[in-house]
N, C-alpha and C positions, 0 to 999 in steps of 0.2 A: 917306357912309353915315349915315343917321339912326337914332336909337335909339327912335323912337316906336312902331314896329310890330314885334312879336316875330317875324313871319314874314320880316323882312328880315335878321334876325340869326342867325348860326350861331356859337355859342361853342365853342371848343376849350379844354379845361382839362387841363393836364399837372401831375401831382403830387397823388395821392390819399392824403395822409398824415393825421396827426392833425387838422390844420386844413383842409387842402385838401379833404378829403372833405365836411366840413360846408359849406364855401364853395360847392363845386360843387352840393351838394344844395339850398342856398338858391336858387341860380340856376335849377335845374331846377324848383323849386316854383312859379315864375312862368310856366311853360309854354314857356320858351325851349328851343330845340333845342340839346342839349349833347352834344359829342363828347369823349371822355376817353381819356387814356393815362397809364399809370404803369408803372414797371419791374416791379412785382409785380402781375399781373392780379388775383390773389385779393383784393387790397385794394379793387378796384373792383367786385366782383360785386354788392354791394348796390345801387350806383348803376345798374349795367347792368340789373339786374332791375327797377329803377324807371323805365327808359326811356332812360337814357343810351346813346349809340352808342359802342362800343369801336373804337378804332383801334390798329393793331399797331405804330405807330412815331410819333415826333414829326413826321417828314416827312409821313406819311399824314394825321395830324391837322391839320397846318398847311395842307395842300392842301384839306381838307374844310371849314375854318372861315374866317370873315372877321374874327373877334376871337379871339385866342389868349391865354389867361391861363396863367401858370406860377407854381407854388408848390412849389418843390423844395428841395434841401438846401443845397448849398455853391456858392460862386462858380465853382468849376471845373465843376460840373454846369450852371450857368447858361451859362457860356461854351460848353460843348460842345453844349448843346441849342439854343442860338441860332445859333452861328457855325460849327458843324461842317458837313461836306459834306452830311450827311443831316439837318440841323437845320431849325429853323423858318424862318430868313430865306431859306434857299435854296429853300424849297418853298411859302412863303406867296405869295398873289397880291398884286399891286400894289393899293394902297388898303386893305389889311388893317391892323388895329391889333393890336399885340402889347403885352401888359401883364405885366411881371415883378413879381410880388408877393412873391417871395423876398426875404429880407434879404440883400443882396449888396453888392459893392463900388461906391461912387459912380463910381469911374473906369471900371469895367466897364459900368455903366449908360450913361455918356456914350459909350463905344465902340459899344455895341449901337445906341444912338440914331443915331449917325453912319452906321453900316453899313446900318441899316434905311432911313434917309433916302435913301441912294444907290440903293436898290432900289425906292423909291416906297412904302415901308411906314412907318407911324407907330409910334413906340415910346414907352411910358410906363414909368417905374419907380414902383411903388406898393406899397412894403412896408407891413406892417400891425402893429398891436399889439392885444392883447386875449386872446391865447391860445386854448385850446380852447373856453372859455366864450363869448368874443366871437364865435368862428367859428360856433358852434352857434346863438347867439342873433341872428346877423346884426348885431352891435353893434360890430364892429371899428373901431378908428381906422385910417384909411388916409391915408398921406402920399404925395403924388404929385408927380413931376417929369416934365417934358417940355413939349410945346407946349400952351399954354392952350386953344387951339381943340379939340385932340384930347381934352384933359381934359374939356372941356364936353360933348363927344359921348359920352364913356365914363361920365360921372357917373351916369346911371341904373343902370348895372351896379354901380358902386361902392355905390350906395344900397341895393341888394339885400343886399350883403355887410356893410355897415358903417353907422355912424351919424355918426361924426365924420370927415368927408371934407374934407381941406384941400389945396389946390394950393400947393405950396411954391416952385415956380419951374422953371427950365430943367432939362434932363436931368441926372440925378444928385442933384438937390436932395431928392427923396423919400428916397433912401438916406442922404444926409447927415442929414436929419431923424430917420430911424430910428436912426442912430448916437447922436444926442443922447438919444433915448428910451432906448436900451440902457444908456448911461452912467448915466442917472438910475435905471433899474431895478436895475442892479448894486449901486449904493450903497444903495438902498432895501431890497433883499433882505438885505444885510448888517445893516442897522439893525433890521429886523424880527426876524431870527434872534437877534441880541444882546439885543433887548428881551425876547423870550420866555424866553430862557435866564436873563436877570437875574431875571425874575419867578419862575421856578421855583426858582432857587437861593436867592432871598430867602424862599421858603416860601409864595409866593402861588399862587393858582389862575390859570393862564394864561388860561383862558376868562373869568374875572371881570375880569382886567386888560384883556383885549381889549374887553370891554364898555365899559370906561371910556375907553380911549385911542383907539379907532377913530373916535369922534365928535369928537375934539379936534384939536389942531394936528398930532398924529402921524398922523392919518387918511390913508389912501391906498388905491388899488385893491389893492395887494399885501397890505396889512394885512387888508383886509376879505375878500378872496377866497382868499389863500394861507395866511395864518396859521392858520385853522381846519384846513386840511389838514396843516400842520406838527404842530399839537397832536394830531391824530388819527392821526398816523403814516401818512398817505395820501400817498405820493410818486409816484403815477401821473402820467405826463407830460401837461401841457397844452402845454408847450414843453420839449423835451429839453435836458438839461445839455450834451450834445455840440454841439447847435446854438447854444446860448448862448455857449459857449466860442468857436465860430466867429465869432459876432457881435462878441464882445469883441476878438478878434484884428483883425478888420476895423476896429473903432473905434480900437484902439491905433495901427494903421498909419495911419489917416486923421488921427488926432490928431498924429502925428509929422509928417505932410505939411503940416499947417497950423500947426505950432509950438506945440501945446498939450501940457503935461506933465500927463497924466491920471493922477494919483497914486492916487485912489480906484479907478479902473477897473483899474489894474495890480494893486492888492491883491486886488480881487474875482476877477480872473482867476487869481491864484495859488491862492486858496481853491478855486475851481472846478476847476482843474487837479488839485489834490489829491483832490477828490471823485471826479473821473473816474478817476484812478489807483487809487482804492480800490474801483472797480467801479460807480460811480454814473453813468456817462455816459448811460444810458438812463432815468434818473429824470427827474422834472420839476425845473425850476430851483429850486423851493422846498426841494428835498432838501439845499440848502446847510445847512439846519438840522442835518443829521447831523454836519457838521463841528464844530458848536458843542456837540453832545452828547458 
């Protein structure tokens, strides 16, 4: 399957959430035929009104498309939607490409790859980073595992959704890369929250401090994009606390598998578990700031 002509491609997109909606919309903007499914149809109405084709189940969507992209919640959801009796792999045609962009388990990604291969289907794991802003702007970082030849075929689609697109290696490697990303993000979020609270308790204006430090060695995507939200008390989700906790659990499990004592990650998860227990699971990840207040 070549990616050069839009009329040869029918994309199925499953998962119209905070990020998935924007990712699907960016694909639609190029004129591609897009079929969509999500558990709550109301979330998809805007895309449907814009020309997306609604399918009533993952099975129906898989049968209608030749490239199926998923952006859903948890590894258990990924397992069910790919490997279940009425799931993607049981209903997709041979030579289809399936791309899971959910942050999920590296081991599950490897398992899906093997099952897909047995059925003549190609599978990539391609988790993303960049949150709601990156999804809207089509500037996501995309980390891809699977066969290099299939990555090369799918790259034009990735370029619609992201800007930093890197092939990481064989099946599961995209998810391993995302775990490294989440470990870095967890520690960075703690540092940003502590820095802002230090500034406030020292009697400084956090906005003025941000002007100084974001251009120096402390600069980061988190500092530039999320610190202003923290200061303004805007904790709407670009990425949910509950999903970040899921990611950290996967990363801790994977760290144990490879013999890494991830001390900083463990501390971050303890803080986020407390935030969720205090009613913050549906806030954005930058709501960790509340724990420091």
